[in-house]
C-alpha positions in Angstrom: 166.2 -119.1 48.2 164.0 -118.0 51.2 164.3 -116.0 54.2 165.2 -118.5 56.8 167.6 -120.4 55.2 170.1 -116.8 54.7 169.7 -116.8 57.9 170.6 -120.3 59.0 173.0 -121.0 56.8 174.1 -117.2 58.4 174.3 -118.9 62.5 176.1 -122.0 61.0 178.9 -119.4 58.8 179.4 -117.6 62.2 179.2 -120.5 64.6 181.9 -122.5 62.7 184.5 -119.5 62.9 183.5 -118.6 67.0 180.8 -115.6 66.7 178.8 -117.9 68.2 174.0 -117.0 68.8 174.3 -114.1 70.2 176.1 -112.2 67.0 173.8 -114.3 64.8 170.7 -113.0 67.1 172.1 -109.3 66.6 171.7 -110.5 62.6 168.4 -111.6 62.9 167.2 -108.6 64.9 168.3 -106.4 62.9 166.6 -107.9 60.4 163.4 -107.8 61.3 164.2 -104.1 62.8 164.0 -103.2 59.1 161.5 -105.1 57.7 159.2 -103.5 60.0 160.4 -100.7 58.5 158.2 -98.7 55.9 159.7 -98.8 53.1 160.4 -95.2 52.3 158.8 -93.2 49.6 160.6 -91.2 46.4 160.2 -87.8 46.9 159.5 -86.1 43.6 162.7 -83.0 43.5 162.5 -80.1 41.9 163.9 -79.9 38.4 165.6 -76.6 37.7 165.6 -74.7 34.3 168.6 -73.1 34.0 170.3 -71.6 31.0 172.1 -74.2 28.7 175.0 -73.5 26.5 175.4 -76.6 24.3 178.1 -77.1 21.6 177.1 -76.8 17.8 178.4 -77.8 15.0 179.9 -75.0 12.0 181.2 -75.3 8.8 182.0 -79.2 9.9 183.6 -77.4 13.9 182.3 -78.6 17.0 181.8 -75.2 18.4 182.3 -74.2 22.2 180.2 -70.9 22.7 181.1 -68.4 25.3 179.0 -69.2 29.1 179.0 -67.6 32.0 180.1 -70.0 35.0 178.8 -69.9 38.3 181.6 -69.3 41.2 181.2 -72.8 43.6 183.3 -71.4 46.2 186.4 -69.1 46.8 189.4 -70.2 49.0 192.5 -69.5 49.8 193.8 -72.5 48.4 192.9 -75.1 46.3 194.0 -78.5 46.2 193.3 -80.6 42.9 193.6 -84.0 42.7 194.1 -85.9 46.3 196.7 -88.3 46.1 199.2 -88.6 48.6 200.5 -85.1 47.8 197.6 -83.4 47.3 196.4 -85.0 50.5 199.8 -84.1 52.6 199.0 -80.4 50.9 195.7 -79.7 51.8 196.1 -81.1 55.5 199.0 -78.6 56.2 197.8 -76.1 54.3 194.7 -75.6 56.2 196.3 -76.3 59.8 198.1 -73.0 58.8 195.8 -71.4 59.2 194.6 -71.1 55.4 190.9 -72.1 53.7 191.7 -74.8 52.2 189.8 -76.7 49.1 190.9 -80.0 48.3 189.2 -81.9 44.6 189.5 -84.9 43.8 188.0 -87.3 41.0 187.7 -90.2 42.6 185.3 -90.9 46.1 188.9 -91.5 47.7 192.6 -90.1 49.1 195.7 -91.6 48.2 196.3 -92.2 44.6 198.0 -94.9 43.7 199.0 -95.5 46.7 195.0 -96.7 48.0 193.2 -95.9 44.6 196.0 -98.2 42.5 196.9 -100.5 45.6 200.0 -99.8 45.3 200.7 -99.9 49.5 204.6 -100.3 49.8 205.3 -96.5 50.6 208.9 -96.7 49.4 211.3 -94.2 50.5 210.8 -93.1 54.0 213.3 -93.4 55.6 217.5 -92.6 54.2 221.5 -93.2 56.2 222.0 -89.4 57.4 225.4 -89.5 59.8 225.7 -93.2 59.6 222.3 -93.8 61.4 219.4 -95.2 59.5 216.9 -91.8 59.7 213.2 -91.6 59.1 213.1 -88.5 55.8 208.7 -89.3 56.0 207.6 -86.9 58.9 205.4 -84.2 59.3 202.0 -85.2 58.2 203.2 -87.3 56.1 204.9 -89.5 59.6 201.6 -88.6 61.5 199.8 -90.3 58.7 202.0 -93.3 58.9 202.2 -93.4 62.7 197.8 -93.8 63.2 197.9 -97.3 61.9 199.2 -98.7 64.9 195.9 -97.9 66.2 195.1 -100.5 64.7 194.8 -104.3 64.2 195.8 -105.3 61.0 196.8 -101.7 59.5 200.7 -101.8 58.5 203.6 -103.7 58.6 207.7 -103.4 58.5 206.8 -99.8 60.6 208.8 -99.5 63.8 212.4 -97.8 64.4 214.3 -100.7 62.5 212.4 -100.9 59.9 211.4 -99.2 56.4 209.0 -98.6 54.0 206.3 -99.9 55.3 203.2 -101.6 53.7 199.8 -100.2 54.6 196.0 -101.5 54.5 193.9 -99.3 51.7 191.0 -99.3 54.1 192.8 -98.2 56.4 194.0 -95.7 54.9 191.6 -94.3 53.5 189.9 -93.6 56.8 192.5 -92.6 57.8 193.2 -89.8 55.2 189.7 -88.9 55.5 189.7 -87.8 59.8 192.7 -86.0 58.8 191.3 -83.8 56.4 188.0 -84.1 58.4 190.2 -82.6 61.7 191.9 -80.4 59.6 188.8 -78.7 58.3 188.9 -79.3 54.4 186.8 -78.7 52.0 186.4 -81.7 50.6 184.9 -82.3 46.7 185.2 -85.6 45.3 183.8 -87.2 42.3 184.7 -83.8 40.4 187.0 -83.6 37.8 189.2 -80.1 36.7 188.7 -79.4 33.5 190.5 -76.5 33.4 192.2 -72.8 34.6 191.0 -69.8 35.6 193.6 -67.0 34.2 193.7 -63.4 35.5 196.8 -62.1 33.0 199.7 -64.3 34.0 198.7 -66.1 37.6 196.1 -69.0 37.6 193.2 -67.1 39.6 191.2 -71.5 40.2 189.6 -74.2 37.9 187.1 -75.0 36.0 185.7 -78.5 37.0 183.1 -80.8 36.1 180.1 -83.3 38.0 177.3 -84.4 38.3 176.0 -81.0 38.9 177.2 -79.4 35.4 180.2 -77.1 35.0 181.6 -74.3 38.0 184.6 -72.8 38.9 186.8 -72.1 42.1 188.5 -69.5 42.1 191.9 -69.2 44.5 194.6 -66.8 46.1 197.3 -70.1 45.3 196.5 -73.7 42.7 198.2 -76.9 43.7 198.4 -78.6 41.1 197.9 -82.6 42.1 196.7 -84.5 39.6 200.0 -86.5 38.9 199.6 -85.6 34.8 200.2 -82.2 35.3 197.4 -81.1 34.0 196.1 -77.8 35.5 199.5 -76.0 34.9 199.4 -77.7 31.2 196.2 -76.4 31.0 197.7 -73.2 32.3 200.7 -73.1 29.5 203.1 -74.0 31.9 206.7 -74.9 30.5 206.5 -78.9 31.0 207.8 -82.1 29.7 205.7 -84.7 28.5 207.4 -88.6 29.3 206.4 -92.3 28.2 206.2 -94.8 31.1 205.2 -98.2 32.3 201.6 -98.3 32.5 200.4 -101.4 35.0 197.4 -102.9 36.9 197.9 -103.7 40.1 195.5 -106.6 42.0 195.2 -108.4 45.1 195.0 -111.9 45.7 193.3 -113.9 48.3 193.7 -116.9 50.3 197.6 -116.7 50.2 198.2 -118.5 53.4 195.6 -121.3 52.6 198.3 -122.0 49.4 201.0 -124.9 49.5 203.6 -122.5 48.4 206.4 -125.6 48.0 203.6 -127.0 45.5 203.5 -124.2 43.7 207.5 -123.4 43.9 208.1 -126.6 41.9 205.3 -126.0 39.7 206.9 -123.1 38.8 205.1 -120.0 40.4 208.2 -118.5 43.1 206.2 -115.4 44.1 201.8 -114.8 45.1 202.6 -111.3 45.7 204.3 -108.4 48.3 203.6 -108.6 51.9 200.1 -107.0 53.0 198.9 -106.7 57.1 196.3 -109.1 56.2 197.6 -112.3 56.8 195.9 -113.9 53.8 196.3 -111.1 50.7 199.1 -110.4 49.2 199.3 -107.4 46.4 200.8 -108.2 43.1 202.3 -105.1 40.4 202.5 -105.5 37.6 204.5 -102.9 35.5 203.4 -103.2 31.9 204.3 -101.8 28.5 205.8 -98.0 28.0 202.9 -96.0 26.8 201.3 -92.7 26.7 199.3 -92.1 30.1 197.9 -88.8 28.4 196.5 -91.3 25.5 193.0 -92.9 26.6 192.8 -95.3 23.4 196.0 -96.5 24.6 195.1 -96.2 28.3 190.9 -98.1 27.2 193.5 -100.4 25.9 195.6 -100.9 28.7 192.9 -101.1 30.8 191.2 -105.0 29.0 194.3 -105.9 27.9 196.2 -106.1 31.8 192.2 -107.4 33.6 192.8 -109.9 31.6 195.8 -111.5 31.4 195.3 -111.1 35.7 192.5 -113.0 35.4 194.3 -115.6 33.3 196.7 -115.8 35.2 195.2 -116.9 38.6 193.5 -118.9 36.8 196.6 -120.5 36.4 197.7 -120.7 39.6 194.6 -121.6 40.8 194.6 -125.3 38.6 198.1 -125.3 39.8 199.1 -127.9 42.4 199.3 -126.5 45.7 197.0 -123.0 44.4 193.3 -124.3 44.3 192.0 -121.6 47.2 193.9 -119.2 45.9 191.2 -116.6 44.6 191.8 -112.9 43.0 189.9 -110.9 45.1 190.2 -107.5 43.5 191.5 -105.3 40.5 192.8 -102.1 40.9 190.1 -99.6 39.9 192.9 -97.2 38.6 195.2 -97.5 36.0 199.1 -97.5 37.0 200.2 -94.3 35.0 203.5 -93.9 36.9 204.8 -90.8 34.8 203.1 -88.4 31.9 204.0 -84.5 32.3 206.8 -82.8 34.1 207.0 -79.1 35.0 209.9 -76.9 33.4 210.6 -75.7 37.3 211.8 -72.5 38.5 214.5 -75.4 39.3 215.3 -78.4 37.6 216.5 -81.0 40.5 218.4 -83.4 38.6 219.9 -86.8 38.9 223.5 -85.7 40.4 222.0 -83.8 42.2 220.3 -86.5 44.0 223.3 -88.9 44.6 225.4 -85.5 45.7 222.7 -85.0 48.5 223.3 -81.7 47.2 222.2 -78.9 49.8 219.7 -75.6 48.5 219.1 -72.3 50.4 215.5 -73.1 49.8 215.4 -77.3 51.3 211.5 -77.9 51.8 211.3 -81.4 51.4 214.3 -84.5 51.7 213.9 -87.7 49.4 214.1 -90.8 51.2 216.9 -93.3 49.7 214.5 -97.0 48.9 216.6 -98.8 50.1 217.3 -96.9 53.1 221.1 -97.0 52.6 222.0 -93.2 51.2 221.9 -90.2 51.9 218.2 -88.9 51.7 218.5 -85.6 49.0 217.0 -82.1 49.4 213.9 -80.9 47.7 214.8 -76.8 46.5 210.7 -74.7 46.6 212.6 -73.7 42.9 211.5 -77.4 41.3 207.9 -76.9 42.4 207.2 -73.2 41.5 206.8 -72.4 37.7 209.4 -70.6 35.7 206.8 -67.5 34.6 203.7 -68.5 35.8 202.1 -68.0 39.1 199.9 -68.2 41.5 200.4 -72.0 40.9 203.0 -75.1 42.4 203.4 -78.6 42.2 204.0 -81.5 43.9 204.1 -85.3 43.8 205.2 -86.7 40.2 205.3 -84.1 37.8 207.8 -81.4 40.1 210.3 -80.4 38.3 213.4 -83.2 37.4 215.1 -85.0 35.2 214.6 -88.1 33.1 216.8 -90.3 35.9 215.2 -89.1 38.9 211.9 -89.9 37.7 211.8 -93.6 39.5 211.9 -91.7 42.9 211.0 -88.6 43.0 208.0 -90.2 41.5 207.2 -92.1 44.3 205.6 -92.3 47.8 207.6 -90.9 50.2 208.3 -88.1 47.6 204.7 -87.4 47.2 204.2 -86.7 50.8 207.3 -84.7 51.4 206.7 -82.5 48.9 202.6 -82.1 48.8 203.6 -80.6 52.9 206.0 -78.3 51.4 204.0 -77.2 49.0 200.7 -76.7 50.8 203.4 -75.5 53.7 204.3 -72.8 51.3 200.6 -71.8 50.1 199.5 -70.9 53.4 202.6 -68.7 54.1 202.6 -67.0 50.6 198.4 -65.9 51.0 199.4 -64.9 55.1 202.0 -62.4 54.0 200.2 -61.9 50.7 202.4 -62.1 48.2 203.4 -63.9 45.3 204.2 -67.8 45.5 207.9 -66.8 43.8 208.4 -64.0 46.1 207.7 -66.1 49.7 210.1 -65.8 52.5 211.4 -69.5 51.9 212.4 -69.2 56.0 208.5 -68.5 56.8 208.6 -71.8 54.7 210.6 -74.0 56.8 209.8 -72.6 59.8 206.1 -73.9 59.7 207.6 -76.9 58.3 209.6 -78.0 61.0 206.8 -77.2 63.3 204.2 -78.9 61.5 206.8 -82.1 61.8 208.9 -82.2 58.9 212.3 -83.0 58.1 214.3 -80.4 56.0 218.0 -82.3 57.4 
């Protein structure tokens, strides 16, 4: 198709949408302006001659030789993993005055909330003293509040509502905005592969990227990888659990489907509500599997994507569903649980049900249905039994098996992440070990940052 046909087609589409000729003229003008510019020249870059330390085979074994690593940066607080917990930890620590850095393997913050398209923020509220009370406050509450600035960015958010659902693009934008406002040094597209130890303390991580293997040194490291990659590499006591691994997808043109006809044909639901009226997100629980096994992850990626594709094609061939289409499959598999820290305190489901009080409370988990009390989370659940220099937050904190279904949710990730960031900042400021940190100071800082502690 030639250029004029492309412009004419675009003009017709925009006019039909009511956007008018002015917009179409702007597009054409920009296109012409672009064509008038000279094509950018391809600039050569000198290739630096660096020392190489490749692995080699000796006696049938692959040997990784000793090698010096360049130190990319030193920082007060290093957060590894930019999901909901890691993002909250980084913002909290930086706002408290700690030099903070965050490393994330993908190109956005939010983890399964955004990259995994698990768009509903469950457990934002609880029933406290007979009243529905928001427990996700502070950094996480501000993030949710900022969605209100944009159209079609959030639903089910308000005084009498709980468990809001957000638009992933809006959430990623706001997370970027708050990270940059807090002046957190960010590295996307990097994967932490090992820890740097100084005796029994974690002093940083080794990470890989397109720039090669490098090191980051830190006074405090917060493991928010979700899978406990850092505390496991450091030798902290932990357990591992299998859980369902799914894949979320988004369905488009839902508002144009004949849902009555689809229900009559046996298709009862097209997914969960989103801020965008024409789109729904569709969860897939998946089988219980090992989220640390790359063969399993690869198999499930293939199987889930094929299942989703076939399911949508079936819906499209069903009377009333011809306008539906597969908008997106999540870039990230929905790994729910892998490693859990064996912490100074293992929080139990019984303690959660009793809403047991703790002197070292640093966060409160909400109720999935907002009808039961919030459950205090002690600092000891974020702290390894023996290892120094490291905290965890999010779905890997120290909890028993029955609590996993509540502890892994986005609401709890936001509150425990906020707590870990505040504790790290206090420890850095006071020059003390994490296990010796002043809990009253941490609680004071959290309340100053708007957190709810009961």
